[in-house]
Structures are given as structure tokens and as C-alpha cells.
N, C-alpha and C positions, 0 to 999 in steps of 0.2 A: 495725349500724354503729359501729364504736369508733375510737377514735384513741390512740396511744401517742405520746409525746413525752418526751425527756429534757431536763431542765431544766439539765444541766452536761456539760462534755464527757467527764469521767470516767465518766458513768453509761453512756456508749456502748462502753465498752472491754470486751473479752473477760472480764477480771478482774471488773467489775461484773456482767457477766452470770452467771458462774460462782457469785459470792457472794450476789447479790441477785436474780437473774432467777427464781429458783424462789418468790419472795414477790410479785414484779410485772414484768409484761411490758415494763415502761417501761426496763428496764436490758438491757445487753449490746449487740452489735453490731448487731442487729435491732430496737433498741429505739424507733427512730421509724419509725411505720408507721400507714397508715390501712387498715382490714380490714372486711370484711362477708361475708355469706354471699348469693351470688348465688341468686335463685329458680329460673331455668331453664338449666340443670339446678342442683340445689342443690350448690354448689361455694363453698369459701372462697376468696376472693379478697383479696390483700393487697397493698398499694402500699408500699414502704419509700421513706423520703426521707432526705436528709442535705445536707450543704454549705449550712448556713444562714449568713446574714449576721452573726447574732448569736444568743446563747442566749435561749431563751424563758422568761419568769418564769413562777412557779407559777400566778399570777393568769391569764396568758395561756392556758396550757394548761388550765385549770379552765373558762374560759369557752369555748373552742373545744369541747371534751369536751361541755360542757352544751349548747351550740348544737346539735352534731350528735344528742345523746341527744332534746332536746326536739323537734326537727325530725322525727326518726323517731316519737316518741311521737304527735306531732300528724298525721302520716302526710304530713309536708310534705318527704320526703327530695328530691324533685325541685329543691325550691327551692336546696337547696345547690348545684346545677348551673347555676343562674341568675346569670349574672355581675352583672347590675344589681341584683338582690336581695341576693346574697352581699356585693357591695361595700358596699350599705347597711347591713347588718347589721355588717359590720367597722368602719364609720365610727362607728357607734353604740357598739359594745362597746370598741373599741381604747383610749380614754382611760380605761376604768374600771380599777379595781384591786380586783377581788374579793379578799375576805380568807378568807371562809367560802364552803362549798358553796351555803349558803342564799343569800347575796347574789349569787352567780353566777347560781342559780336565778331569782331575781327580775328580775335585769337582762335575761337571755335571754327570759324569759317576755314582757316587754314588745317585745322584737324579734320572736319568734315568733308570738306572739299565741294566741288560743284556735283550736284546730283548724288551725293554720297560716296564719292570716289576715294575719299581721304583716307 
């Protein structure tokens, strides 16, 4: 499971997709998406999203990507579909401003916990 999110309006234009899209999937018209491979059958699934109230900060994007990655790594993907658990995670992570991948991993590890117990 992965997430792409543009942190600026220009990043979702066709021009950005043509010039920067080869280096990163976060650029271009389809730059904002959640995707995964479904197990039965093995099919790539992608949900594009847009029309945000405001642009996301780099810190917010880093935290949500880390949350998805660590939940998957801990075998706790189903928790992402639990509204109460997800709300609790967002409440704990929203005020944080992760400046590095390490600080994002440490903050999210406290929320997810070992083996998805968080």
C-alpha cells in the first residue's frame, strides 16, 4: 500500500507530470492517489483524490506515508479502516511537525506499536 500526495498546486499540473513525473509519482494530474495490490485476484487498485481544503505540508505527507507503511509492516492494515483507531492516530500525529524520516518513523511507531498493537 502506498500514497502519493502533492504538496503544491503546480505539482498536479500536466507540465509537472511531464517534467518531474519520471522521477516521482507525486507529480502530474494523477499525483494524489492511494494505491495497493489486492490479493484475490492480484490486481492493482488505485483511488485518486483531489479538491482539498488546503495543501498538505511535507511533514503531513511524510507522517501519513509512514503510518501506512508501518501499519502494513506490522500486519495491521485493517486498523486503517477502523474509524476510531484512525481518528486516534490522526489526533496524536496531527500536531507533530516531522522534519526528518527518522522523526516520522519514531512518532508513528508510538502510534502503531509493535506488531500493530498501538
